[in-house]
N, C-alpha and C positions, 0 to 999 in steps of 0.2 A: 425543505428540501425540494428541489424540482429534477424530475428527470427528461433530459434530454437525448432524445433519439435521432439519428439521423442516418437514411437510407443513401445507399450507392452503389454502383455496380462498374465492374471490371471484367477485361476479357484475360483470361488463364493464356499460359502461353501455347496451348493446344487450342486457344481460340473459343473456347467454352467463356459463357457469363457466370462470373463468380459474385455471387450477393453479397453487398458489406452492409453491415450493422454498426455503427458507432453508438455508443451508450456513454453516458455519463451524467453525473449527480451534480448539482450546484447545491452544496451544502452551506447551512448558515453556520457561524462560528462557535455556537453554542453546542449546535448538535457535532461539530468536530472536537471539541471539547470533550465531549459525551463518548464518543470512538476511540480518542486517545485514553479517557478515564476507565473507561470497562474493557480497555483492549479488544475492540471487536473488526480492527483493520484488517487481520488475516482470517477473518470469519465468510465463508463460501457462502452466496446467496444462490448462485445458481449453478447445476453441474449437467452438461447433457446425458451423460451415462455414467456409472458405477461400476467399479472393476468388481467382478463377484469371484475370481480364481487368481490370487497375488502370484500364482506360481513359487518356484523356490531353485535357488541355487541362480547362476550365471542366464540361462533362459527366462527364469521368471523375472529378473531384473532387467533384459532385453526387452520382455512385453511390455512390463511397468513402463518404463521410458517411451517404449512406443505409443502405449496408450494415451500415455499425459501428453505427449506432443499432439495426438490426433481430437483429442476430447476438449469440449467446450467449457471453460468454466470461469466464473467471475467472483471475485472477492469484493469486501465492502470496499478496499485498497485500490482496487484495480478500477470499482465504481466511480468513486470519486474523482479519480485522474484520467478516467476515459479509457476504453477499450475499444478494440475494433475484431468484429465478429465475423469469419467468411462464411458463407454459407452455397453450399452445390446447388440450391434451387430456392425459388421464392417462398414456396410453403415452409421450408425448412426455417427459413427466417424468419416469416411472419411467429411459427411457433414459438421460435427461439425468444422474439420480441415479446409475445404475450407474457411466457414465464418469467420473465425479468422483470416487466411491470407489474406483476401480481409479488415478484421477491420484494421487489423495490416498496412495494405499497407496505409488506410486512414488517420490512426493516423501519419505514417511515414509522408506524406504529411502537417497533423497540425503540426507536431515537425520542419518541414523545414519552414513552413509560419513564425512560433513564432522566429525561429532564426534568423530572417530576417528582424526584424523590425526593426527601424532605421537605416535602408541602403537602399538601390535601387537596384534593380533588372533589367537587360536588357533582353528583350526576343527576338529573331532573329523570324519574321513570314515569 
């Protein structure tokens, strides 16, 4: 698995700079088989914030929809297909990039473990 990161920027309608981070994983065929076999495609690797109070009724539904629209999250499926993340400043973009790198490394360890079921591994200590 390789993680491909691409940084870019654009101007918003108000003339402010919006920083863009494109993330995509290049996945080997045996790793794709593990993703399908263990149903990992919907696994969330990164989320910017967690919703603490879900609310109730119509107001709760509206707040959950607004939160989902504004929140940044990356699932395994999105990482494989590629996803663009837009950030308001460069510090936020660098923080998101670091957290996605860490999540991708953890997911790579999961894939390594998944490909070794049914076999054995000798580890030098």
